[in-house]
N, C-alpha and C positions, 0 to 999 in steps of 0.2 A: 505495500499500501504505499506506502514511503519513497520507493521510487517512483511509483507512477504520480502523485503526487508531482514531485519534482519533474519530470518528464513534463505534466500538462503545464506545468510554469512555465519552464522553458521556451514552450508551444507558443506559450502568451505574452510572452517578452516584446512583442512587437506592439500587441494591444497596449502594456502598460504604457511605452512611450507614447503612442498617441495620445492615450487619455491624459497622460502628463504633461504633454505639448498645448493640450486643448487649455488645460488649465492652466499654464504658463502666462499663455495669451491672455486668460477673464480672469485677473487675479481681483479677490474684494477683501477689504478690510477688516479687521474684529469687528465682530458685532455684526456689519453689512452683508455680508457671505450667502444672501437668499438665493441668488443664483447659482452658487455652488454648492448648495445644500439642496434645491432644484434638482440640477445636475446628475447626483448622487441618489438621489431618490428614484430620479425617471430610470437610470442603469437598475436598480434591483427591481423597481417595475416589471420593467424590459423581461428577464430574468425571472420571473414570479417568483421573488425571494422577499419572504414577509419583511419588512422595515417600519419603523416607527420616526416621522421626522418632527418637528420642533421641539425636539427634548432639549429641556433648559434652555430653549433660546432656537440656536439655529441647527443643533445638532440632530444626527439621523443616526439608527441603530440598526442594523440587520440581523437576523438569528438565521443559521442553519442547523438542524435540528437530525441528528446524527440516526440512523435504525437504531443501533443498541442505547441500551443506558449508561448512563456516563456523568461524570461533572459538567460544569457549566464553565467553559472559558472563554474570554473575553479578549480580542486584540484590539490596539486603537490607533487611530491615527489622525491627525490635524489637518483641518482646510484653510485656514485664514493666511492672508498675505501681509505686506511690509506697506508704511508709506515712503517709497523709496523707486526714483526715477529709473528704469533698467536700460543700461547703458552699454548689454552686447547686441552685437551684430548678428543674429540669428534670426531663423525661420520664425520661431515661436516665441521671440519678442514679446511683449508684455503689450497687448494695443492700450491697455489703461493710464494716461497721462501720470506718473507722480506715485504709482501704486503694483509692484511684484512680488513674486516671489522670490526671494531672498534669502531662504532656511529651509528651501527642500519640501515643504510641506503637500507641493504638488504631487512629488511625488511618494509620499508618505500613502497621498488619496489612492494615485493609481495603484498601488502597491497592495493594498489594501481591499479595492473594487477588484481584482484580479485574483487574488487569494479566495477571496470570499465567492467567486465566480467558479472557481477549479474546485472550492472544497464541496461547494452545493452539487455539482455534479456528482461526487465524491460519497454524497451522504449515505447511501446505501451498505457502504463499507465502512461508518465511521461511527465511533464511539460518543455518545454525548452530546452536548449541546456547544453552538459557538455563537458568539457575538464579537458583531464590527463595529464598532465604536467610531464613530467620524465624529469628531469632537471640532468647536469652531471655537473662534479666539482663544488662541494658545499664547500669541504674542502678547495682548494686554492685559496685565490685572485687570479685575479680580477673575478675568479668566471665564474658561468656557466648561471646563473640568467640574469645580463646584455645586455650578447648576445644573447639571446635565449626572450629576451622583443623586444633588436632592432629587430628580425628576424621576428616578430609579433606575439609573441605565448599569448598577453596578446589581442591583438585584438580583437573588439567587447566585452570583457568578462567585465561583470558588478560588479561582485564579487571573493573573491578568499579566498582557505580556506588550511591550511597546519599545520600538525602536526611532532613533533617528539619522536619516541620511546623513554623512557625516564627510563634506569634502574636503576637508585639510588633512584625510586621515588614507590612506591606498586603497584601492576596489580589492575586496579578496577579505577584507581585517574587518574582526567583531572584535570590539571590546564590551567588555564586564566589570561589573566591580560589584564585590558582597557588598551592602551597607549603603553609607552616603556617595553618594556618584556626581549631585547634582548640587549646588548651594539655595538656600533660600534667600531670596529677592526681594527687595524692601527700597522704598521711596520717601526721600524728603526732602522739604520746602520750609525753607526760610527768607520769609520778608523782612529785612532790612529799612524803619522806618528812622530816617534820620531829619535833618534840616536843610531844605536844599538854598542857595544862594547865587551869587555872582561869584564866576570861577576867580578872579582878581581880589576877592575878599573873605577867605576861606576861613576867619576867627570867626564870623558869623555866623558861621553854618556848622552842621554835624554831618560831616561827609559818609554819606551811605556807602559810597563805594570804597573808600577805606577800611572803614567799619567791614562791610564783606569781604576783603581782600585779606585781613588780619583773619578773617575766620575761617576762610578757605585754608591758609597756611596752618592753620591750630590744627583744626580737623586732621589733618595727615600727622597728625600723633598722636591720635585715639590707637590707630592701627601699630604704629611703628613703638612706641612708650606706655599703652596702657592695656594691648590686650599680650595674652600669654602666646610668643610665638611658637608655641604646638598648635593652637588653634588658630585654624584659617581663617583671615577675614579681608573685607575690602571696603573701605567707603572713596566715592567718588564725585567728586563736583562735578557733574557734567553741562550743568547750565549756569550762567552769569549773566542775568538783565539790569541793564540799569541806564535807559537811552534816556538822553539829554542834547542837548544844542552843547557845542567845543566849549565853550564859554560860561558854563552854568554846571554849579555844583548839586549831583544827584540828590533830591531827596529821599529816594526811593530806591534800594536795590533786592534782587529776589536772586535765591540761590536754590538748585533743584537738582539732586545727587539720588544715588545708591546705595544701598549696603548689603554684602555678601557675607553671608554666615555658614555654618554648616552645625554650631551651639546655640541650642535655645537660651542658655545662661548668658551668653554672647552676644547672642542679637537683642537682648534686653539690656545688657549692658551700655551697649553701644546706643541703641534709641535713647537712654538716660545719660549717658555722656554729652551726644552733640548738643541737647539743649543747656546743660550745666555752663559748657564751652562758650553757647551763646550768649547766655545769661552773664556768665563773667565778662565779656569784650564788650556787651552792649551796656551793661553798668560800668562800665570805666571810661566808655564813651558818651554818654546818658544821652542815649538812644532806644529806641523800645524794638521789640521783634514778634513776629507771629513765626510760630513753631509748628509744622503736621509733620507725622511721622503714620507713612500705610503701610501697611501689611502687605504683602503680596505673596507670593507662594513659599511653603514651607521647603526643606529639602528633600529632594527625590531619594528614599532611603530604600533600597531595592534588601527583598527578602534572601535569607539565603540558599534554602533548596531549592526555591524556583531559578536563581540565579546561576548555581552549579549546573543546574538542570540546562539551561540555556547554553552554558558555556561547551558542558559534553555533547550534546547535540549537533554544535556547529562543527566542530573537529571534524565528523563525518559528510560537511557538502562539500561537493567538488570543487566549488570558484573558490572555497574559501581556503586561504594558506596560512594563515595566522590569527588564533586566538590567544588573546592578550589580557590582564586583568591591566586597568589604567588609572592611572592615577583620578582623585574627583576634579570636577569642574566647576569652575565659580559661575559657569551659566546657570539660570536656572530653566523648570520645565514646568508646569502644572499637571504633570502625569503622577505628581508627587499627590495630589490630592486620592489617588486610586489609590496608589499604595499604603494610605493612613487607613484604608478601609476591607481592602481585599490583600492577601498574598500575590507576591508578583515579581516581574523583573522589567528594568528599562535598560536598553545595551544602543551602542551605537554601529553603524556599519559602515565601514570605509565606502566612499564616493569619491577617489580623487582619480580621475583616471592614468592610466601608464604612461607616461613622459612627461608629466604635467611635474614638475617640480614645488612649485610653489604655486599653490589654487588661492584663488579668490576666496576669502574669508565669509562664513557667512553675515546676514544682512549687508554684504557690499555690491554697490550697484552692479558689477558686474561677475554676481554670484552663480554659479551652475555646477552641476553635479556630473558625476560618469552615470547614464542612465542605466547600464548594466546591472548597477548596484542596487538596483529597484528589486532585479530576479535573487537577488541573495537574498535580501532583506525579506520576500514574499516564502520561499524555500526556508529559512531558519525560522520565523513567527509560525508558519505553517508548521512544520517539523517540529517546534518545540511544545504545541497545543496538543497535537496529535499524540505524541509520545508521553508527553504529561499524564495525558488520560490513562494511559496504558497503563504507567507506574503508579499511578493512586489505585488503578485496578487492582495490580498485583498486592500493593499494601493490605486491602480492605479482603484479600481472601488470608492474610499472615493473622 
């Protein structure tokens, strides 16, 4: 049965590529993916596969039920795009100005759709039930995973598997990790209220740009001097806004940034430390501030049994030549919410084409990936789910 699945997927690679390129040409931003959701629904409708739309928003969940009893295994793909102008000169370049699939979600969707089609064709040979979770809005917190879970997408699910096509890692590589693999991602905003005035009379003002500049520098000391070096953390100020005429001292300045952590205590500490530093600098400069901290996605923490199972299965797939445990990523994923509710694992599927020494990174205007990696992702997800059923059945007999 495993070899049949692989063979059918190999014969379906061109369909995966066609779907991926269509989606790449027609991207939609987070929480706006109505046409993409309709495309996914139509695909399942045409195959006669049971599915539910409008799950937690724009989510779609399809179901394939095998002829034999067993566990319920979920597989997940995301389908939102990013507010980036596509700068690639390819036939499948985005047709939507300022919007593109710059993270591989089009490939994730194509992979899962074709995998569902193939498994549906094999359902008389399968054990258990398989859910294909197509999630909207992964790129922008609060994300789509949480509302989809609240709307029942994990009801009755025993385990979940998900992957991310990773364009900076060679095709033929599977990267896994037991425990934390991706960081929690939070956002903070700090608005400094000073007292503006004429640029030639700084002594009559409270310069919000100078105050905010001091704050940017001071925040860098949280990780370097306040967090235990054993605990990974990032504090980044990504936006500094204080628009004014050249000869005017700004009345107001705004900082926006991100915090990445793995440890919940470190997360709490950094949140409070940012305000402590802000309060101190503003007190010293006799200015006011407004501080807001937004909790984003929690860390992605993989379960041991499912992760080791995934790694073992990967070693038997012909197109895979490297299976390795990777270091944790400071990037984030709302797949974390699924893993807080059921057992499972999230892994990376290398998608850097042969001969490409340095690939454009994710979220780059020229981002692209080796489309052959979709076949590897489909095989790995499908085989992991099917063989997990077998293992669970064997456990029940002991």
